[in-house]
ROLUMMI-332941 format. One record per residue (C-alpha): x, y, z; chain. Coordinates in Angstrom, 1 decimal. Example, Ala and Ser with C-alpha at 12.3 -4.5 7.8 and 13.67 -1.06 7.14 Angstrom:
% ROLUMMI-332941
- x:y:z:chain
- 12.3:-4.5:7.8:A
- 13.7:-1.1:7.1:A
This chain:
% ROLUMMI-332941
- x:y:z:chain
- 0.1:0.0:0.1:A
- 1.8:3.2:-1.0:A
- -0.7:5.1:1.2:A
- -0.1:9.4:1.4:A
- -1.9:11.9:3.9:A
- -1.8:14.9:2.1:A
- -5.4:16.3:0.9:A
- -5.4:19.0:-1.4:A
- -7.6:20.5:1.6:A
- -5.0:20.2:4.0:A
- -2.4:21.3:2.0:A
- -4.3:24.3:0.7:A
- -5.1:25.8:4.1:A
- -1.5:24.4:5.4:A
- -0.3:27.7:3.0:A
- -2.0:30.1:5.0:A
- -0.5:29.3:8.2:A
- 2.8:30.8:9.8:A
- 4.5:28.3:12.3:A
- 5.8:29.7:15.4:A
- 9.4:29.2:16.2:A
- 10.0:26.0:18.3:A
- 13.7:25.7:20.1:A
- 16.1:22.6:18.5:A
- 15.6:20.3:22.0:A
- 11.6:21.0:21.6:A
- 11.7:19.4:18.1:A
- 14.6:16.6:19.1:A
- 11.9:15.3:21.8:A
- 9.2:15.3:19.9:A
- 11.6:13.5:17.2:A
- 12.5:11.1:19.9:A
- 8.6:10.5:21.3:A
- 7.6:9.3:18.1:A
- 10.2:6.9:17.5:A
- 11.5:5.3:20.0:A
- 10.5:1.2:20.5:A
- 8.6:1.4:17.0:A
- 8.8:-1.5:14.0:A
- 10.0:-0.6:10.9:A
- 6.4:-2.7:9.6:A
- 3.5:-1.6:11.9:A
- 1.4:-4.4:10.3:A
- 0.8:-7.0:7.5:A
- -2.9:-7.0:5.7:A
- -3.2:-10.1:3.9:A
- 1.1:-9.8:3.5:A
- 0.9:-6.9:2.5:A
- 2.9:-4.4:4.5:A
- 1.8:-1.0:5.8:A
- 5.1:0.8:7.3:A
- 5.6:3.1:10.2:A
- 6.6:5.6:8.0:A
- 3.2:5.4:6.3:A
- 1.4:5.0:9.4:A
- 3.2:8.3:10.7:A
- 2.5:10.2:8.0:A
- -1.4:9.5:8.0:A
- -1.3:9.9:11.6:A
- 0.9:12.6:11.8:A
- 1.2:12.1:15.9:A
- 4.9:14.6:14.7:A
- 2.8:17.4:13.6:A
- 0.2:17.4:16.3:A
- 3.0:17.1:19.3:A
- 4.9:20.0:17.7:A
- 1.6:22.1:17.2:A
- 0.9:21.4:21.1:A
- 3.9:22.7:21.4:A
- 3.4:25.7:20.0:A
- 0.1:26.3:21.8:A
- 1.4:24.5:25.1:A
- 4.5:23.8:25.5:A
- 4.2:22.9:29.6:A
- 1.7:20.6:28.2:A
- 3.2:19.1:25.4:A
- 6.0:18.4:27.6:A
- 4.1:16.3:29.9:A
- 2.8:14.4:27.2:A
- 6.2:13.6:25.8:A
- 8.2:12.8:28.3:A
- 5.9:10.9:30.7:A
- 5.1:7.4:30.8:A
- 1.5:8.2:30.6:A
- 1.8:10.8:28.2:A
- 3.5:7.8:25.8:A
- 0.5:5.7:26.3:A
- -1.8:8.5:24.9:A
- 0.6:8.7:21.6:A
- 0.5:4.9:21.5:A
- -3.4:4.4:21.8:A
- -3.4:7.0:19.1:A
- -1.0:5.4:16.9:A
- -3.5:2.1:17.3:A
- -6.1:4.0:16.6:A
- -5.5:5.2:13.4:A
- -3.3:2.0:12.4:A
- -6.9:0.1:12.7:A
- -8.3:2.7:10.2:A
- -5.5:2.3:8.1:A
- -5.6:-1.5:7.7:A
- -9.8:-1.1:6.7:A
- -8.4:1.2:4.4:A
- -6.0:-1.2:2.9:A
- -8.6:-3.8:2.6:A
- -10.8:-1.7:1.0:A
- -8.5:-0.9:-1.5:A
- -7.1:-4.5:-1.7:A
- -11.2:-5.3:-2.5:A
- -11.3:-2.7:-5.1:A
- -8.4:-3.8:-6.9:A
- -9.0:-7.7:-6.9:A
- -13.0:-6.4:-8.4:A
- -10.8:-4.3:-11.2:A
- -12.9:-1.2:-10.3:A
- -11.7:1.9:-12.1:A
- -12.5:5.7:-11.8:A
- -12.1:7.7:-14.9:A
- -10.4:10.5:-16.1:A
- -13.8:12.7:-15.7:A
- -14.7:11.5:-12.4:A
- -11.1:12.3:-11.0:A
- -11.2:15.7:-12.8:A
- -14.6:16.5:-11.5:A
- -13.5:15.6:-7.5:A
- -10.6:17.6:-8.3:A
- -12.5:20.8:-9.9:A
- -14.8:20.6:-6.7:A
- -12.1:20.6:-4.3:A
- -10.5:23.6:-5.5:A
- -13.5:25.9:-6.2:A
- -14.2:24.7:-2.3:A
- -10.9:25.6:-1.4:A
- -11.0:28.8:-3.4:A
- -14.4:29.8:-1.7:A
- -13.1:29.0:1.8:A
- -10.1:30.8:1.7:A
- -11.6:33.7:-0.8:A
- -8.6:33.0:-3.3:A
- -8.6:33.7:-7.0:A
- -7.0:31.2:-9.7:A
- -3.5:33.2:-9.5:A
- -3.5:33.3:-5.8:A
- -4.1:29.5:-5.3:A
- -1.5:28.9:-8.4:A
- 1.1:30.7:-6.5:A
- 0.4:29.3:-3.3:A
- 0.9:26.0:-4.9:A
- 4.3:27.0:-6.4:A
- 5.3:28.2:-3.3:A
- 4.7:24.4:-2.5:A
- 7.2:23.2:-4.9:A
- 4.8:22.3:-7.8:A
- 5.7:23.4:-11.3:A
- 2.7:24.2:-11.9:A
- -1.4:23.2:-11.2:A
- -1.3:20.2:-13.9:A
- 1.8:18.9:-11.7:A
- -0.2:19.7:-8.3:A
- -3.6:18.0:-10.0:A
- -1.3:14.6:-10.9:A
- 0.2:14.6:-7.4:A
- -3.1:15.0:-5.6:A
- -5.5:12.3:-7.8:A
- -2.2:9.8:-7.5:A
- -2.0:10.1:-4.1:A
- -5.9:10.1:-3.7:A
- -6.5:7.0:-6.1:A
- -7.3:4.4:-3.2:A
- -10.2:7.0:-1.3:A
- -11.4:7.0:-4.8:A
- -11.3:3.3:-5.3:A
- -12.9:2.6:-1.8:A
- -15.9:5.5:-3.2:A
- -16.2:3.3:-5.7:A
- -16.5:0.1:-3.4:A
- -19.1:1.0:-1.4:A
- -21.1:2.3:-4.6:A
- -20.6:-1.1:-6.1:A
- -21.8:-3.0:-2.5:A
- -25.1:-0.9:-1.8:A
- -26.1:-1.3:-5.3:A
- -28.8:-3.4:-4.2:A
- -30.0:-1.7:-1.2:A
- -33.6:-0.4:-1.8:A
- -36.8:0.2:0.1:A
- -40.4:-0.5:-0.3:A
- -43.4:1.2:-0.6:A
- -44.5:-1.4:2.1:A
- -41.2:-1.0:4.3:A
- -42.1:2.7:4.2:A
- -45.7:2.1:5.2:A
- -44.8:0.6:8.4:A
- -42.1:2.8:9.5:A
- -44.9:5.5:8.8:A
- -47.2:3.3:10.7:A
- -44.6:2.7:13.5:A
- -43.9:6.7:13.7:A
- -46.6:8.4:13.9:A
- -45.4:11.0:16.4:A
- -43.1:12.4:13.7:A
- -46.0:13.1:11.4:A
- -48.4:15.0:13.6:A
- -49.1:18.3:12.1:A
- -50.4:21.4:14.1:A
- -53.5:23.5:12.8:A
- -52.4:25.7:10.1:A
- -54.0:28.4:8.9:A
- -53.5:29.9:5.5:A
- -52.0:34.2:6.0:A
- -51.6:37.4:4.1:A
- -50.4:40.3:5.7:A
- -49.7:44.1:4.9:A
- -46.1:45.2:6.3:A
- -45.3:49.1:6.9:A
- -42.4:51.1:8.7:A
- -45.2:53.4:10.1:A
- -47.5:52.9:12.4:A
- -49.3:55.8:11.9:A
- -50.1:54.3:8.0:A
- -50.7:50.6:9.3:A
- -53.7:52.6:10.7:A
- -54.9:54.6:7.9:A
- -54.7:51.3:5.5:A
- -56.4:49.3:8.3:A
- -58.7:51.9:8.5:A
- -59.5:51.8:4.5:A
- -59.6:48.1:5.0:A
- -62.4:48.0:7.4:A
- -64.5:50.4:5.2:A
- -64.4:48.0:2.5:A
- -61.4:48.1:0.6:A
- -59.5:45.2:-1.4:A
- -57.2:44.0:1.3:A
- -55.0:42.1:-2.0:A
- -54.7:45.6:-3.4:A
- -53.9:47.6:-0.7:A
- -50.9:44.7:-0.1:A
- -49.7:45.7:-3.7:A
- -50.3:49.3:-3.2:A
- -48.6:49.5:0.4:A
- -46.5:46.7:1.7:A
- -42.9:47.1:1.7:A
- -42.6:43.6:2.1:A
- -41.4:41.2:-0.5:A
- -45.3:39.2:-0.5:A
- -46.5:42.6:-1.6:A
- -46.7:41.9:-5.6:A
- -48.5:38.8:-4.3:A
- -51.3:40.3:-2.5:A
- -49.3:39.8:0.8:A
- -49.6:36.2:0.7:A
- -47.5:33.8:2.8:A
- -49.0:30.5:2.5:A
- -49.9:28.0:5.4:A
- -48.3:28.4:8.8:A
- -48.1:26.7:12.2:A
- -48.1:28.3:15.9:A
- -44.5:26.3:16.1:A
- -43.8:27.6:12.2:A
- -40.2:29.5:13.2:A
- -40.1:30.9:10.3:A
- -42.3:33.3:11.6:A
- -41.6:35.7:14.4:A
- -43.3:34.6:17.3:A
- -45.4:37.6:18.1:A
- -46.8:37.4:14.6:A
- -47.3:33.9:14.6:A
- -49.9:34.3:17.7:A
- -51.5:37.0:16.5:A
- -52.2:34.9:13.3:A
- -53.2:31.4:14.8:A
- -55.9:33.5:17.0:A
- -57.6:35.2:13.9:A
- -60.4:33.2:12.0:A
- -61.0:32.3:8.3:A
- -61.9:35.7:6.5:A
- -61.2:37.9:9.4:A
- -58.4:40.9:9.6:A
- -56.4:42.1:12.7:A
- -58.4:44.9:15.2:A
- -55.2:46.6:15.1:A
- -52.0:46.6:13.4:A
- -49.0:44.1:15.2:A
- -45.5:45.1:15.4:A
- -42.9:42.8:15.4:A
- -39.1:43.9:14.8:A
- -39.4:43.7:11.0:A
- -42.2:46.7:11.6:A
- -45.8:47.0:11.6:A
- -48.5:43.9:10.1:A
- -52.0:44.1:9.3:A
- -52.8:40.3:9.0:A
- -55.5:38.7:7.2:A
- -56.3:34.6:7.5:A
- -58.0:33.2:4.2:A
- -58.0:29.6:5.2:A
- -57.0:26.9:8.0:A
- -56.3:23.4:8.1:A
- -56.9:20.9:11.1:A
- -54.8:19.4:12.8:A
- -53.6:15.9:12.4:A
- -51.4:13.8:10.7:A
- -49.0:14.4:7.1:A
- -50.6:12.2:4.3:A
- -48.4:8.8:3.8:A
- -48.2:10.0:0.0:A
- -46.6:13.4:0.9:A
- -43.8:11.9:3.3:A
- -43.3:8.4:1.9:A
- -40.3:9.4:-0.4:A
- -38.7:11.4:2.7:A
- -38.7:7.8:3.9:A
- -37.6:6.5:1.8:A
- -34.9:8.3:1.3:A
- -34.0:8.0:5.2:A
- -34.7:4.4:5.4:A
- -32.4:3.8:2.6:A
- -29.2:5.6:3.7:A
- -29.7:3.5:6.8:A
- -29.7:0.5:5.1:A
- -27.1:1.3:3.1:A
- -24.9:2.5:6.1:A
- -25.3:-1.0:7.3:A
- -25.0:-2.7:4.4:A
- -21.7:-1.2:4.0:A
- -20.6:-1.7:7.7:A
- -21.5:-5.2:7.5:A
- -19.3:-5.7:4.6:A
- -16.3:-4.3:6.1:A
- -16.3:-6.0:8.8:A
- -16.8:-9.5:7.2:A
- -13.5:-8.2:5.0:A
- -11.8:-7.5:8.2:A
- -13.4:-11.2:9.4:A
- -11.8:-12.8:6.3:A
- -8.2:-11.1:6.2:A
- -5.2:-12.3:7.6:A
- -4.0:-9.4:9.8:A
- -0.7:-9.2:11.7:A
- -0.1:-6.0:14.2:A
- 3.3:-5.3:15.3:A
- 2.3:-2.4:17.6:A
């Protein structure tokens, strides 16, 4: 296994980080703490080696300790120089080795199945990573390329080639997962059983269909309200006077419930007290301004129809099934594998 821990995101982030100075003796202490009594080969997986060097690169113990020295030298010294601290380091190594063993098994299985990742797929993954980095770090194309060159690469193309090569095992494992879970599905009957057994999730409170006219000024709100009470059409008054985005729709907001977090509580409470066809007796003040509220329809409390939630239930159950299928598959691979751990 030729596992590389570098990822594009990590590299880009590290370009933006400036290290604090560390004394030479501290660096030597970290080196000693991470190399003493360690074998050359950390484990064998079906005859394939996972070297200690690969494990150290993946676990990044040395980097973690160096960062700890930068942030809290006294605490780092305790970890590095005490038996208890060494035990923590070793337990962390074992945890990361266990992850590496699983990755190696999965990569082996992907290759045994002759799975391949197309150039089109790797290009898409790379482009997504690059775009994410530029957005997160507010970098232009030129700035990102300059940062890449500062890391010793001649061009973005060279960096891309390195990225694809170093992450190919991961790409293949993703392909393997797709292969393993391909036949997982959820029937309508299974979704209906879940719906019937989890009725509480699908209860809905009473809902009212609400329209409003929003004002910045209370006096203007009271003036328009008086006109509505005198017979002016609510929809037309909303189009002419509302400062809210619903003005062009005559103030219509749709159905809301008393627990609808998308609306101000004062607004919700006032709306839910109105009957169908009723207009608020006075402007309702919220942080957005002054509202004249009208209720035009209502739905009684009850249950969401199965037909309305079937697709979301099937998606939820399918995800759960897929995760279980993958977990069982990984466990079976480990049960059948020849694994020798030297730590």
